[in-house]
Biotite code that builds the C-alpha atoms (Angstrom):
import biotite.structure as struc

atoms = struc.array([
    struc.Atom([0.011, -0.017, 0.010], chain_id="A", res_id=1, res_name="MET", atom_name="CA", element="C"),
    struc.Atom([1.404, 3.351, -0.953], chain_id="A", res_id=2, res_name="SER", atom_name="CA", element="C"),
    struc.Atom([0.296, 6.870, -0.144], chain_id="A", res_id=3, res_name="ARG", atom_name="CA", element="C"),
    struc.Atom([0.931, 9.881, -2.241], chain_id="A", res_id=4, res_name="ASN", atom_name="CA", element="C"),
    struc.Atom([1.367, 13.108, -0.467], chain_id="A", res_id=5, res_name="ARG", atom_name="CA", element="C"),
    struc.Atom([2.244, 16.479, -1.873], chain_id="A", res_id=6, res_name="LYS", atom_name="CA", element="C"),
    struc.Atom([4.750, 18.424, 0.222], chain_id="A", res_id=7, res_name="VAL", atom_name="CA", element="C"),
    struc.Atom([5.479, 21.958, -0.684], chain_id="A", res_id=8, res_name="SER", atom_name="CA", element="C"),
    struc.Atom([7.808, 24.397, 1.041], chain_id="A", res_id=9, res_name="SER", atom_name="CA", element="C"),
    struc.Atom([6.107, 27.414, -0.733], chain_id="A", res_id=10, res_name="GLN", atom_name="CA", element="C"),
    struc.Atom([3.003, 29.018, 0.700], chain_id="A", res_id=11, res_name="PRO", atom_name="CA", element="C"),
    struc.Atom([-0.102, 28.476, -1.321], chain_id="A", res_id=12, res_name="SER", atom_name="CA", element="C"),
    struc.Atom([-1.174, 31.530, -3.357], chain_id="A", res_id=13, res_name="THR", atom_name="CA", element="C"),
    struc.Atom([-4.800, 30.417, -2.866], chain_id="A", res_id=14, res_name="GLU", atom_name="CA", element="C"),
    struc.Atom([-4.822, 31.033, 0.912], chain_id="A", res_id=15, res_name="GLN", atom_name="CA", element="C"),
    struc.Atom([-7.626, 33.289, 1.968], chain_id="A", res_id=16, res_name="ILE", atom_name="CA", element="C"),
    struc.Atom([-6.599, 36.257, 3.916], chain_id="A", res_id=17, res_name="LYS", atom_name="CA", element="C"),
    struc.Atom([-8.199, 37.011, 7.254], chain_id="A", res_id=18, res_name="GLU", atom_name="CA", element="C"),
    struc.Atom([-9.505, 40.341, 5.990], chain_id="A", res_id=19, res_name="GLU", atom_name="CA", element="C"),
    struc.Atom([-11.275, 38.520, 3.100], chain_id="A", res_id=20, res_name="GLU", atom_name="CA", element="C"),
    struc.Atom([-12.916, 36.116, 5.554], chain_id="A", res_id=21, res_name="ILE", atom_name="CA", element="C"),
    struc.Atom([-14.085, 39.010, 7.717], chain_id="A", res_id=22, res_name="LYS", atom_name="CA", element="C"),
    struc.Atom([-15.460, 40.884, 4.748], chain_id="A", res_id=23, res_name="ALA", atom_name="CA", element="C"),
    struc.Atom([-17.314, 37.813, 3.619], chain_id="A", res_id=24, res_name="GLY", atom_name="CA", element="C"),
    struc.Atom([-18.871, 37.307, 6.982], chain_id="A", res_id=25, res_name="LYS", atom_name="CA", element="C"),
    struc.Atom([-19.941, 40.951, 7.169], chain_id="A", res_id=26, res_name="GLU", atom_name="CA", element="C"),
    struc.Atom([-21.512, 40.683, 3.659], chain_id="A", res_id=27, res_name="LYS", atom_name="CA", element="C"),
    struc.Atom([-23.361, 37.520, 4.593], chain_id="A", res_id=28, res_name="ALA", atom_name="CA", element="C"),
    struc.Atom([-24.682, 39.135, 7.839], chain_id="A", res_id=29, res_name="LEU", atom_name="CA", element="C"),
    struc.Atom([-25.822, 42.177, 5.870], chain_id="A", res_id=30, res_name="GLY", atom_name="CA", element="C"),
    struc.Atom([-27.730, 39.990, 3.454], chain_id="A", res_id=31, res_name="LEU", atom_name="CA", element="C"),
    struc.Atom([-29.353, 38.090, 6.263], chain_id="A", res_id=32, res_name="TYR", atom_name="CA", element="C"),
    struc.Atom([-30.419, 41.336, 7.985], chain_id="A", res_id=33, res_name="LYS", atom_name="CA", element="C"),
    struc.Atom([-31.896, 42.602, 4.692], chain_id="A", res_id=34, res_name="ALA", atom_name="CA", element="C"),
    struc.Atom([-33.872, 39.432, 4.195], chain_id="A", res_id=35, res_name="VAL", atom_name="CA", element="C"),
    struc.Atom([-35.034, 39.540, 7.774], chain_id="A", res_id=36, res_name="GLU", atom_name="CA", element="C"),
    struc.Atom([-36.164, 43.132, 7.490], chain_id="A", res_id=37, res_name="ALA", atom_name="CA", element="C"),
    struc.Atom([-38.069, 42.308, 4.240], chain_id="A", res_id=38, res_name="TYR", atom_name="CA", element="C"),
    struc.Atom([-39.815, 39.272, 5.796], chain_id="A", res_id=39, res_name="LEU", atom_name="CA", element="C"),
    struc.Atom([-40.789, 41.206, 8.953], chain_id="A", res_id=40, res_name="LEU", atom_name="CA", element="C"),
    struc.Atom([-42.231, 44.015, 6.771], chain_id="A", res_id=41, res_name="ALA", atom_name="CA", element="C"),
    struc.Atom([-44.001, 41.560, 4.451], chain_id="A", res_id=42, res_name="ASN", atom_name="CA", element="C"),
    struc.Atom([-45.068, 38.487, 6.468], chain_id="A", res_id=43, res_name="PRO", atom_name="CA", element="C"),
    struc.Atom([-47.590, 37.409, 3.809], chain_id="A", res_id=44, res_name="ASP", atom_name="CA", element="C"),
    struc.Atom([-44.870, 36.445, 1.322], chain_id="A", res_id=45, res_name="VAL", atom_name="CA", element="C"),
    struc.Atom([-44.190, 33.297, 3.363], chain_id="A", res_id=46, res_name="CYS", atom_name="CA", element="C"),
    struc.Atom([-47.749, 32.057, 3.284], chain_id="A", res_id=47, res_name="ASN", atom_name="CA", element="C"),
])
């Protein structure tokens, strides 16, 4: 049985920066709040 493993000494260029993660979370929270406000203002859309 053999296992293949990629070992690299160079950092990945695809690593997500902490700022990008924070911005994504803030964007998702903003979208959630917008949907929540819409649904609270228009409760009949869920029926």
